[in-house]
N, C-alpha and C positions, 0 to 999 in steps of 0.2 A: 417485436419492441428491441432496441439494440442494446445487448449489457456491454458493459462498462465495471475494468474492474482495476480497487487497487489496495498496494500493501505497506502501511509501514508498522514504522515501532511508538509511535504520535504520543512517542513518551511525554514533552513538555507542549500539548496543544496551545498554538500558539498563531500568528494571522499568514505564517508563510503554508502553515500546517492546511487552514480555511482557506486559502488563495487555488494549492495543491487540489483542493477535492474540489471547489469551483470548478477550474479549469477542465476537472477530468468530468465533471457530471455532463460540459460541454459535450463529449463528443460521444454521449448517446441518449436513451431512456430512462434505466435502472443504475446505478451508483451503489454496488455491492464492495467494501471495506475491510477490508482483512485487517487484522491488525499483530503483526507479531508476539509471539507465545511470547512468554520471558524467555524458557531456556533458550527457545531460535535466539532470542536477543544475546541473551549469555553468550552460546556456542556464535554465533558473525562476526558481533561489538567488544566482545570479550564482556564485557559487564552488568550488572545489575541494569533496567531498568529505574528512575527512582520508583514511577507510580508502578503497578500490578496492574497485569496482564487485564483485569475486568476495573478495574480505574480509566482506565485508557480508553477500553471500549467505549461503557458509558460515556469518556468525556465530547466521542465524536456522538455517540444520540446521541445527547444530547446541545449539540445543535444545529441537528434537521439541517447537515447537510449531503447526505448519506439516507440513499432508499434500506440499507441494510446495512448489516454493523457483523460483523463473524471474526469468532477466533481461530487465530491460524492452529497448523497440522503438525503435531512434534516431532512425527514421525517421516510424514512428507510435507517440508512448505508446496507442493506442488496438485495436490489432493482439488482442492480448492479452484484449479485453473484444467482440472481435469472433471470434474463436478461442474461446475459452473460453466464452463464452453461460450467466456463470453466475445465478446469480440471487435473490443477490446480491450486493452492492456493500457494503462499512460501509467507511469514512472515516472520519480522527482526526476528534478538533474541533474541530483547524484545514487540517482538508484544503477549506477552504467555498471557496475561488478557482473553483474548476474546474467544480462540480454545475451548471450551466448547460448549459455543453458535452458535456456528460458527459451529460446528461440528452436534451440534443440526440439526440448518435450513439446512443442506444440505441434512441430511436424512427428515426435512419439504418437502423443495422439490425435494425430486426424484433425489436429484446426493450423487447416492452411493457412486458413482469410483468415485468422487471428489477427487485428490487428495490434504494433509494438507502438504506444507515444513517448517520447520523451520531452515531458511536460519545462514551460521557461518556470527559474526560480522568480521569487518575489522579498525582490528585496536581501537577499542571504546572507548581507555582510552584519543583520541587525535580526533576522530567524532561521537559526540554525538551532539545534537543539539543543547538539556541544558545546556551540556558544555561553546559548541560555542557563547550560548548567553549571557555568562556570561565574 
C-alpha cells in the first residue's frame, strides 16, 4: 500500500483544498491528512485560525476525501512523518517555505525513498484562505 501524507491548516475548507486532496489521493492508496494545531498556526502564520483545530478536522472528515485525518503534534511537527513513514508527501503550491527542512528530516528519519511532490494550484485567485477571510 502506497501511503500519502499532506499537511495543512484548512481553515476555510474550500474548493482549492478539495482539489488539493483529490490530487494528493492520486499519488497513492491511502491519504492521511495532518491538520495543523491551533498553536502551530499561530506560530507559523502569526494569527489564530477562524475555525479551531477540531472544527477543521471535522470538515475534512465530512468531505470523505481523506482516508484518515489527524491533528498534528504541537511539540514536533515532523513526528507524524517519522511515525507514519509515508511513501509520498504532497505539498500545496504555496507550501514552499519548509521543503529544505522537510528533506533534511526525511534523511534524518531514514526515509530517503519518500517523494515530495508539489501539487498544482486550483484557481488560486479565487480559492485561497487568506483571500476568503477578507
